[in-house]
C-alpha positions in Angstrom: 0.8 10.6 -8.9 0.2 14.2 -7.8 -3.4 13.3 -6.9 -2.2 10.4 -4.8 0.1 12.7 -2.8 -2.7 15.1 -2.3 -5.0 12.4 -0.9 -2.2 11.2 1.4 -1.6 14.7 2.7 -5.3 15.1 3.5 -5.3 11.8 5.4 -2.3 12.9 7.4 -3.9 16.2 8.3 -7.0 14.4 9.4 -5.1 11.9 11.6 -2.9 14.7 13.2 -5.9 16.8 13.9 -8.2 14.3 15.4 -10.1 16.9 17.3 -9.7 18.7 20.6 -11.6 17.7 23.8 -12.1 19.1 27.3 -12.6 16.8 30.3 -12.3 16.8 34.1 -9.2 14.8 35.1 -10.2 14.6 38.8 -13.1 16.1 40.7 -12.9 16.0 44.4 -16.6 16.5 44.8 -17.0 12.9 43.5 -14.6 11.5 46.1 -16.7 12.2 49.2 -17.0 9.2 51.6 -20.4 7.5 50.9 -19.8 4.0 52.4 -20.0 3.3 56.1 -17.7 1.0 58.1 -18.8 -1.4 60.8 -19.2 1.5 63.2 -21.4 3.4 60.9 -18.8 6.0 60.0 -18.5 7.1 56.4 -15.0 6.2 55.5 -14.8 5.0 51.9 -15.8 6.1 48.4 -17.7 3.2 46.9 -16.8 3.7 43.2 -13.0 3.8 43.9 -12.7 1.0 46.5 -9.8 -1.3 45.8 -9.5 -4.7 47.5 -6.0 -5.8 48.2 -6.7 -8.9 50.4 -5.5 -11.2 47.6 -2.0 -9.7 47.8 -1.8 -10.3 51.6 -1.2 -14.1 51.4 -2.8 -16.9 53.3 -1.7 -16.1 56.9 -4.5 -13.7 57.6 -8.0 -14.6 58.7 -11.1 -13.9 56.6 -12.1 -11.2 59.1 -8.7 -9.5 58.6 -8.9 -9.8 54.8 -12.4 -8.2 54.9 -10.7 -5.1 56.3 -8.0 -4.9 53.6 -9.5 -2.4 51.2 -9.1 1.3 50.6 -10.5 3.9 48.3 -9.8 7.4 47.0 -12.1 9.0 49.6 -10.6 12.4 50.4 -9.5 11.6 54.0 -7.5 8.6 52.8 -5.2 10.8 50.7 -1.5 11.2 51.8 -0.1 14.5 52.7 3.7 14.0 52.8 6.4 16.6 53.5 9.9 16.3 52.0 12.3 14.4 54.3 14.1 17.5 55.7 10.8 19.1 56.7 9.4 16.1 58.5 9.0 16.4 62.3 6.8 14.5 64.6 4.6 17.6 64.9 4.4 18.3 61.2 3.6 14.7 60.3 0.9 14.5 63.0 -1.0 17.5 61.6 -0.5 16.9 57.9 -3.8 15.6 56.5 -6.6 15.9 54.0 -10.2 16.4 55.0 -13.6 16.8 53.3 -14.5 20.5 53.3 -18.1 21.6 52.7 -18.5 24.7 50.6 -21.0 27.2 52.0 -24.4 27.3 50.3 -23.9 31.1 49.9 -20.6 30.7 48.0 -20.4 32.2 44.5 -18.8 29.0 43.2 -19.3 25.4 44.0 -22.0 26.2 46.6 -22.8 23.2 48.8 -20.2 20.9 47.2 -17.6 18.8 49.0 -14.0 19.7 48.1 -10.6 18.6 49.4 -9.1 20.6 52.3 -5.4 20.1 53.1 -3.4 21.1 56.1 0.4 20.8 56.8 3.1 22.5 58.8 6.1 23.9 57.1 9.4 24.4 59.0 10.0 27.9 60.4 13.7 27.9 59.3 14.8 29.8 56.1 15.1 26.8 53.8 13.0 25.4 51.0 10.3 22.8 51.7 7.5 21.1 49.9 4.5 18.9 50.5 3.0 16.3 48.2 -0.7 15.5 48.2 -1.4 12.2 46.5 -4.0 9.5 46.4 -3.6 6.4 48.7 -2.6 4.3 45.8 -1.4 4.8 42.2 -4.6 5.3 40.2 -5.2 2.2 38.0 -5.6 3.1 34.4 -7.2 -0.2 33.3 -9.5 -1.1 36.1 -12.8 -2.2 34.6 -16.3 -0.9 35.6 -18.0 -3.8 37.2 -21.5 -4.6 38.6 -22.2 -7.9 40.3 -18.8 -9.2 39.2 -19.4 -8.5 35.5 -17.7 -5.9 33.4 -20.0 -3.1 32.3 -19.3 -1.0 29.2 -16.0 0.1 27.8 -15.4 2.9 30.3 -12.9 2.1 33.0 -13.6 2.8 36.7 -11.3 5.8 37.1 -12.4 7.8 34.1 -14.8 10.7 34.1 -13.5 12.7 37.0 -11.8 9.9 39.0 -8.2 10.5 37.9 -7.8 9.1 34.3 -8.4 10.5 30.8 -8.0 8.1 27.8 -7.1 8.9 24.2 -5.0 12.0 25.0 -2.7 13.3 22.3 -1.1 16.7 22.8 -2.2 18.6 25.9 -3.3 22.2 25.2 -4.2 23.5 28.6 -4.6 22.4 32.3 -6.6 24.2 34.9 -7.0 23.7 38.7 -9.8 25.3 40.6 -8.5 26.4 44.0 -9.8 28.2 47.1 -6.8 30.2 48.3 -6.0 31.5 51.7 -3.3 34.0 50.7 -0.2 31.8 51.2 2.8 32.7 49.1 3.5 29.2 48.0 3.8 27.6 44.5 1.4 25.0 43.3 2.4 22.2 40.9 0.3 19.4 39.3 2.0 16.1 38.5 0.4 13.8 35.9 1.7 10.6 34.3 1.1 8.8 31.0 0.9 5.3 29.6 4.8 5.1 29.5 5.0 5.9 33.2 6.5 9.3 32.3 5.7 12.0 34.9 5.2 15.7 34.1 5.5 18.3 36.9 3.6 21.4 35.8 3.8 24.8 37.5 0.3 26.2 37.9 1.0 29.4 39.7 1.2 31.1 43.1 -1.4 30.6 45.9 -1.2 34.1 47.3 -4.8 35.1 46.8 -8.0 34.9 48.9 -11.1 33.1 47.5 -11.7 31.1 44.4 -9.4 31.2 41.4 -8.8 29.0 38.4 -5.1 28.6 37.9 -4.2 27.7 34.3 -1.2 26.3 32.5 -1.0 26.7 28.7 1.3 24.4 26.8 3.9 26.7 25.2 4.7 23.9 22.7 1.2 23.5 21.4 0.9 24.2 17.7 -2.6 25.4 16.7 -1.9 25.5 13.0 -2.2 22.0 11.6 0.1 22.9 8.6 2.9 23.6 11.0 2.7 20.3 12.8 5.1 17.4 12.3 3.0 14.7 10.5 3.6 11.0 11.1 1.9 7.8 10.4 1.5 5.1 13.1 0.1 1.6 12.9 -3.6 1.7 13.8 -3.4 -1.6 15.7 -2.4 -2.8 18.3 -1.3 0.6 19.7 -2.7 1.0 23.2 -4.8 4.1 23.7 -2.6 6.9 25.2 -3.8 8.3 28.5 -2.9 10.6 31.3 -3.7 10.1 35.0 -3.5 12.3 38.1 -0.3 11.7 40.1 -0.3 14.4 42.8 -0.3 18.1 43.9 2.9 19.6 45.2 2.9 22.8 47.3 6.4 24.4 47.5 7.4 26.9 50.2 10.3 29.1 49.3 13.0 29.7 51.9 12.3 33.5 51.6 8.7 33.0 52.8 7.4 32.6 56.2 6.9 28.9 57.3 4.3 27.5 59.7 0.8 26.2 59.0 -0.5 25.9 55.5 -4.2 25.4 54.6 -5.5 25.0 51.0 -8.6 23.7 49.2 -8.9 22.0 45.8 -12.0 21.4 43.7 -10.8 19.8 40.5 -8.3 19.5 37.7 -9.4 19.9 34.1 -7.6 19.3 30.8 -8.0 20.4 27.2 -6.2 18.1 24.7 -6.1 16.8 21.2 -7.4 13.3 20.7 -4.8 10.8 19.9 -7.0 8.6 17.8 -10.2 9.1 15.9 -13.2 6.9 16.7 -13.2 5.2 13.3 -15.4 2.3 12.1 -13.3 -0.7 11.0 -14.3 -3.4 8.6 -12.7 -6.0 10.9 -12.8 -5.8 14.7 -9.0 -6.3 15.3 -9.2 -6.5 19.1 -12.1 -9.0 19.1 -10.1 -11.2 16.8 -6.6 -10.9 18.3 -7.1 -9.6 21.9 -3.6 -8.0 22.0 -4.6 -4.8 23.8 -6.6 -6.7 26.4 -3.7 -9.0 27.2 -1.3 -6.0 27.6 -3.8 -4.1 29.7 -4.4 -7.1 32.0 -0.7 -7.4 32.6 -0.4 -3.7 33.4 -3.4 -3.7 35.6 -2.1 -6.7 37.6 1.3 -4.9 38.1 -0.5 -1.7 39.3 -2.6 -3.7 41.8 0.4 -5.6 43.1 2.4 -2.4 43.6 -0.2 -0.6 45.6 -1.4 -3.8 47.3 2.0 -4.4 49.0 2.0 -0.9 50.4 -1.6 -1.1 51.6 -0.9 -4.5 53.4 2.0 -2.9 55.3 -0.2 0.0 56.3 -2.9 -2.4 57.4 -0.4 -4.3 59.6 0.9 -1.0 61.1 -2.7 0.1 61.9 -3.4 -3.2 63.6 -0.3 -2.7 65.9 -1.3 0.8 66.9 -2.3 1.4 70.5 -6.1 1.9 70.9 -6.1 3.2 74.5 -5.8 6.9 75.3 -5.6 6.4 79.1 -5.3 3.7 81.8 -9.0 3.3 82.5 -9.1 -0.2 81.0 -6.8 -1.5 83.7 -8.4 -2.8 86.9 -7.7 -1.1 90.2 -5.6 -4.0 91.5 -3.3 -3.9 88.4 -3.0 -0.2 88.6 -2.1 -0.3 92.3 0.4 -3.1 91.7 2.0 -1.0 88.9 2.3 2.0 91.2 3.8 -0.1 94.0 6.4 -1.5 91.6 7.3 2.0 90.5 7.9 3.0 94.1 
């Protein structure tokens, strides 16, 4: 009996300490625009392009549906001030752009990073800006080539916003190029249960490159002190975390006005949730439970961001494209001036 308890304890320790791993959650150097539009301008990031024309319905032409796609290319990201800080001027200048690091830089020389600009209110009250991708990053989007799924890795893993098989997070780091603004930086991430964590990374009042780190104060390094539990090995879906957004918060005591910041990547050190064990029977191949669940979640994610993207597409189509009256013929302009008189 005592021997059996000893073996069980050893198994529990092994399961609870599946091993630590370090990965890049999102790397903005991978999100440079590399696909040209009809005018030859680089506007989309090929790997992260999502087509939402099937959400739009049947009232649109094929030419219109061909334009209904977006990607996580840096300049597609949203830079949104909180409602009380939104003015026409602040919204018009709030944007993300590709920033090229100098070849002579001591870090990340020659790489593309994300540059962000916004305009905080001058008044003495708190304000914040959220920097987020153009759509919620899909956790279950398959990697495809020629319409066929390739490999087990999903499309947004390995630096594109998703890390799978995450247990307890030990540390998170953000590489930032600061410009001496006294604002606070937060990282928001979400898990498979749609729970969002807002993590304070530190202050941006420095000039040059710095790696801001958050160390989980509840992380227990000693395995013997951990709470040990047994879970069914199947059909539990693999736990994951995905990037949600950055938040830059300006305190009322600090000077408002323009803010400029640059971000290279977000990294994570974590315990694995599950060991890569070899099973005598391939449960998933036999029952397909996880695939069915992931297909439902993927369709829900696509539908959520698709509806928003269709509305944005329609708004873009309604925008005025003229900057002056040069397109009007002289007779029409003269008639308009006469009518005004």
